[in-house]
N, C-alpha and C positions, 0 to 999 in steps of 0.2 A: 394859298394852297401851292404845294410843290408842283412844278411842271415836269411832266414825263416826256422825254425825247425818245421817239421811236425811229430807228434807222432801218430802212429797207434797202438792200442791194438787189438790183434787178438787171436782167439781160434777156431780151426777147421773151418777156414774161406776159404777153397779152392774154394768154390762155387762163392765167390764174390771178393776175394782179387786181382786177376789179373786185373779186371776192375777198381778197386780202384787205383792200381799202375799205370795203363795206364793213368788214369785221372791226376795223378800227373806229369807223364812224359810229358804230352801234354801241361803243363803250359808254357807260354811264358816268365815268370819271372824266373830269376836265380840270386843268388844261392838259391836253396831249398835243405835242408838237411832232409832226411827221416830216422826216427828211428822207428823200429817196435819192440814192446814188445809182444812176443807170450807166451801164457800160457801153453806151453808143448802140442801143438796140436798133435793129433793122425792120422790126415788125410794127405792130400797132401800140407798143408800150408807151411811146411819147404822147400819142393822142389820148390815151387813158389818163396819163398824168395831167395833161392840159385840161381835160374834162372833169377833173375832181379838185377844183381849187378850194372847196370847202373842207377837205380833209388833208390835202397835201400842203404842208407849210412851205417847204423849199424842195427844189429838185435840180439836179444837174445831170447831164448826159455827156459822157466823154469816155474814151478808152481808158482802161486800167490794166494793171498787171495781175489781177486776181481778186478773189472775194475780200481778202483782208486789206488789200490796198484800198479797195472801195470803202470798206468800213472805216479805215483811218481817215479817208477823205470826209466821210459823213461826220466823224467826231469833231472835225474843224468847223462844222456848220451849225452844231446844236447850241441851244441856250438853256437847256433844262437842268433840273437838279438831279434827275435820275435818267439812266440810259438803258434802252432795251433794243435788242436786235431781232428783227423778224424777217424770215425769208419771204420773197414775193409769192411763193407758192404755199405759204403757211397762212393760218388764220388765228386771230385772237378769239378767245372764248370769254364769256361773261365774268369768269373768275379773275380775269386780269384786273378789272376795276376793283374787285374785292381785295385782291392781294396788295394793291397800291396802298390800301388803308393801313397796312401793317408796317409800311416803310417808315422807320423812325430815326435810325442811327445813320448819319451821313458818312460813316466809315465802315458800313456793313453791306456786303453783297447778299441780297435775298434771292433764294431760288425755290421754285415749286416743282411742278411736274407738267408734262405735256401729254396729249392724247396721240398715240401712234398706233396704227393698225387697230383702232378701236379700243385700245387698252391704255391704262395709266402707265406712264413711263417718265422717269425712273423712280420717282419718290425720293425718300431720304437716302443719302449716300454717306457712309462712314469715311474716315480719312483714307483708308486703303482703297475703297471703291472710287473715291475722287481721284486718287493717284492713277489707278489702273484704267478706269473707264472714262472718267471725266463727267461733268455735268452738262447736259444738253443746253446749248446757249439760248435756245428759245424758251427755256424755263427760268432764265436768270435776269434779274433787274439790278443793274450796277449803280452805285452812287457816282456822281461825276468825278469825285475825288480819285477814283481808280484811274481815270484817263487824264487826270492832271499829272499822274506819276508815270503811267505806262501807255503804250500803244501796242497794236498787234505786230508780231514779228512776221513779216511777209515771206520769210524763208520757208515757213510751214504753210503749204498750200491748202491743206484740209484741216489741220489741227492747231492753228494758231490760237484759237480760243481756249483749248485745253492747256496749251503752254502758258497763256496769260493767267488762267485760273490757278495753275501751279505756283506761279510767282506770287499771286495774291494770297494763297494759302500760307506761304512762308513769310509774308510781310506782317510784322507784329502790329502795324497800324491799321490793318484791314481784317475784318471778321467775315465769316461766311455762315449764313443762317438759313435753315429750311423753314418754309411756310407751306402748309398742306393745302395748296390750291392747284387746280389743273388750268393753266392760264392760256394754253395755245393748242391748236390742232397742228401737228407736225407732219410735214410731208416726208415720209421715210424713204422716198425714191430720189431725193435730192443728191447732189454731188458728195456731200459729207457722209452719206450712208452707202454710196455705191463705189467710192474710190478710197484708196489708202494713201496716207501721207508717208511716203517712204523715208524722208529725212527724219520726221518725228519718230517713226518706228525705230530707226537706227539709234536715235539718241534717247529714247524713252527711259531706258534703265538709268542712264546717267542723270537725266532730269529728275527722276524720282529720288535718287540718292541726294541730289543737290537741294531739292525743295521739301522733301518729306522725311529725309533722314534714313539712317542705317536699317532700322527695324523693318520699315515698310519696303525698303529696297530689297532686303534679304527675302522677305515674303514674296515679293514680285519675282525675284530670280528663281525661287523654289517653284513657283507656279509655272514659269516659263519652262523650267527643266521637266516638270511633270508632263506638260503639254507636248514637248518634243519627244519624250519617251513614249507617250501614248501614240503619237503619229507614227513613230518607227514600228511600233507593235502592229498598228493597223496595216502598214505597208507590207510587213512580213507575212501577214495573214492572207494577203491577196493572192 
């Protein structure tokens, strides 16, 4: 059976981490390898990791330069055939084990949905939606092949996963396929939901042109123009 490598990045996560680990231990599929990359937590996170040897395969705790630096560290520690990233404040759902059964092609990224605010999020995304919004990374299971070619660009503090997925979309050797499973409960109050990646926002139009082509780029520019005109109209009405 294929091994699934789950990577968790944590920092001062004692409030949520045990529930996250319990959700992994509850999965019916095996083998699952769990690698935790901790950013030198000062709370009880390390004690939780030490107290869960049955679910945590490997862990390290040291300072990093951000989420994606930690993820890149985790990628150097895994031994699985497939790779999945889970937040320490997220939880796996039973459908995770069910979705693993559809992983067939080692050059295909499979994505499903997550549960956010009690609602299914995001579901199937067409190419334009992938370019504009991006796939929630807690919904994605990557073949290890992706990370034999690429790593996360740490210049993007919040959206390096979106940038990586853009590159994968444009790569003729990699496919992206939707599977209709809700595989995780996603904490919508995390950093990726509450903050903006300013560099990615500045470069987004150029990246869409580079990886998705002229048609989707023009559609994106038109959408941005409509939004700016709408905002100006709202400001004038105040």
